[in-house]
N, C-alpha and C positions, 0 to 999 in steps of 0.2 A: 504493500500500500504506500509506503514511504517513497519508493523508487518509481512508482507508476508513471509519473510525468517526466522525471528527470532521466530515467534510464529504463524505458519500457521493456527492453529485452531481458535485462537482469530481473526486473519485477516479475515477468512471466516465468522465468526460471525458478525464482523463489516460491511463487504460488504453486507451480506444478509440483515442486519438491514437497511443499507443505501438505498438499493433497495426498501424495503418496504415503508420507509418514502418518497422516491421520487415518488413512485407509488401513494401514498396518495395525495401528493402535485400536481401531474399532473392531478389527477382525480377531486380534490376539489380545484380549483384555487381560490386564494383570499389572502388578507393580514391578518396576524394574529391579527393585532390591530383592524380590523373590528369586530372581535369576542370578544377580550379581553377588548377593550375600555379603561376605566379609570384605569384598572389594569396596563397598560403599557404606557398610554398617560398622559401628553404630552411628557415626557422625552424619551420614547422608542417606539413611534409610527413608523409604517412603512411608512415614508414619500415618499419613492421612489417607493412604490407599491410592487408587488410580482414577476414581471418578472425577476428581477435581481437574486433573489434567485433561481428561476427555471433554469435560464441559468447557474448559479454557480454550482448547484447540478448536472445538466446534463453534464456539462463540466468535472467535477471530475469523475463522473461515466463512462463517455466515456473513460477517461484516464485510469481508473482502470480496465475496462472490455473489451473495444473495441466492445461493443455491438452496432450494427448499429442503434438500435431503439433510443438510446440517441442522436446519431448524427442527425438522422432525426428530432427528437424533437427540438433540439436546432437550427437547420437550419430553422425551420418553426415557431419558437416562436415569432419572430417579436420584439425582445428586441434590437432595433436599435438606441435608443436615444443617442445622443452625451453626453459625460460627462467629467468633469475635476476634479472629486473627487473619492476617494475610501475609503469606511468606512464600519462599521458594518451594516449600513442601505442601502448603495448603492454599490453593488458588481459587477456592469457591467464591470468596467475597469479590475478588477482582473480576471474575466472569460475570457475576450478578450485576455489578456496577456497569460493566460494558454493555450487557444486554438491556439494562434499565434505560439506557440512552434511547433505545428505539421507542419506548413509551414517552419519556420526558421530552425529547427533542423532536421525534418524528410522529408522535401521537399514535403509535401502533399499539393497540390494546392487547395484542397477542403476547406481549412481554410484561403484562401487568404483574404476574406472579414473581418475575425476577426483580421488578421494581420493589415489590413488597419485601422480598428477601434482602435486597440491598439496604432498605431502610431499617429492617430489623438489625442488620449488622451495624449501621450507624448508631442506632439506639443503644447498642451494647458497648459503644465506644465513648459516646458523649458523657461527660462527667456528671451532669445534673439530670440525666435521664433516669426514670424509675426502673428501667430494665438494664442499666449499665452493669457490665461485668468486668470493667477495665479499671485497674488501680492506677493511681497517680502518685508520684513522689511529692514530698512537701514543697519541692521547688517547681512542681507543675509538669514533670515529665511523665508521659504515658509509660506504664511499666507492665510488661507482659510476662517475660521470663528472665531468669537470672543470667543466662548465657547469651551474650551478644544481643542485648535488648534493643539496641538502636536499629537492628534489622527490621524489627516489627514496627518501630516508631516511624521509620522512613517509609515503609511499605504502606502502612495504614494512612499516613499523612498524604501519600500519593492518591489514595482512594478518596480521602476527604476533599482534596482540591478538585479532583475529577468530578465528583458528584456535585460539588458546589458550582462548578462551571455549567453542568447540565441544568441544575436548578435555576441558576441565574438566567440562562438562555430562555427558559420556559416560564420564568417568574413564578416558581413553584415553591411551596413549603409543605412540610409534613409534621406529624405529631409523634412524639415518644410519650405515650400516656397523655398527661396533661401539659406536657412541655412542647411548645411550638418551636420548630427548627427551621431556620432560614439558611440561605446560601451563605450569608455573612457569618452565621454561627459556626458553620463548618470551616469557613475560611479563617476565622479568628483562632479556632482551635489548631488548625494546621500551622498558622503563623507562630503560635505559641510554641509548638513543638520544634519548628525550624529555628526559631530564635534561641531556644534552649540549647539546641545542638551547637549553634554558632557562638555561644558564650553568655547568653542571658540566663544564668543559673547561679545557685548559691556559691559555687567555686569560681565563678567568672572564668570558666574553662571552655575553650572552643574544642569540640570533639572532632573537628576537621583539622587534620595536620597541616600546619603552615598558615592557617587562617587566624588572624588576631595575634595579640601579644602573648597569650597563655594557651598552649595547646600540648597534647601528649608528646613527650620527648623519648619515650621508651616503648615503642609499639612492637607488638608480636608479629614481626615480619622479617623474613630472612634477608631480603635485599636491603632493608633499612639497617639491619644489625651488622652486616659484614662490611668491613672497610674496603675502599677501592684499592685496586692494584697499585695505584700511584702512591698511596700512603702506607700500603702493606704489601710490598713486592714478594714476600716469602709465600710459597705455596702451602696450603694445608688441606687435609682431606675433608670429606663431607661431615664426619663426626667430630673433627678436631676443633671446630670453632665454638662448640658449646661453652666450654669453660671460659674462654677469653671474651666471647662476644654475646653470648646468650645469658649466662648466669652472671650478670654484671648490673650494677646500678648506674653505670655511665649512660649518658644520652646516646641515642642512635647516631652513628657517624653520617648517615644519609637521611635526608628529610623527604618523606614520601608526600609531597605537597598535594593536598586535596583529599587524601584518604580519610575516611571516617571510621573510627574504631568502634568496638562493641559498646562503649559508653559506661556511665556510672551505675552504681548499685541502687537498690531501692531506697537508700538513705541519702541519695545525691552525692555519695562519696566515690572517689576515683583514685586508685593507688598508683597509677602510672608505672606499672611494673611489667616489663616485656615477657616475663614468664607466665603472666596472668592472661591467658588467651581469651577468657570469658569477657574481659573488659577492654583489653588492649589490642585485640586483633582486628585489623581492617578486613573488609571483604567486598567483593563486587556486588553482592546482594544487599549491602547497606548503601553503597554509593549510587548504584543504578536507580534505586527507587526515589532518591531525593532530587534527581534531576528535574522531574516533572513539577514537584512543589516549588522548587527554586524558580523555574521558568514562569510558573503561574503567578507566584507572588511578585516577581520582578515586573511582569506585565501588568498586574493589577495596580501596583503602587506607582509605577512610572506613568500610568495614565490618569 
């Protein structure tokens, strides 16, 4: 979809490949970790099962093609579990927000059930909602799980801004019990989370490396921890760098500018310890999800 106008040939190749992959997934249903086992578990098991991936894939292919077979598939898939999380493992909420667009923006009532599920998700996130199941730290950060919590914050914030955009386009509001929710409510919550990540928090710590005056200096990242050949010309083996460069309180010799780490604990504390992967490890699934909210907020406030 992104390349459709600027590179139609490449766009057609991507779409054709996506259709083949989706056809395989629809024909051979199952979680990848059932086959790959210890190669991906325990860190990257498919704990949520496989239906969320099928819903996610069918939703995007329906958006890209308008092929009714994908609509029929996702309507009969039965991926109806309630959720209060969005992540690399559980994509249900993202698919529902994407499908809700057809009702909110295009006024297509066939997608009303997905809109209701998307709003059920929002009501589980919003702090003053009577059905909220989301904790917040004293400093105002959404807190889901102890390990790499910012992956959930950035991903959920992406959905908040996306749904806010759909709501704004259709001048729409919804209720969480007796609480009226507008697009500005979602946008303000998203801005609060982004601002926290970038330094508006009790520690005045930016969790984006290289941004602001105070940011993590000891991140759990091999490339950041190992000195350059220019400063350390002596060779060492794969396991020989641990004592000198990993188990040390010295700052990283290399600054991974822009990387967002796992973030603070439930008490807004951050040890800045590179052996503590739960809080100090950056990941693409943290950074990728914040691009949308940053773009949305930059556009909203510049205008």
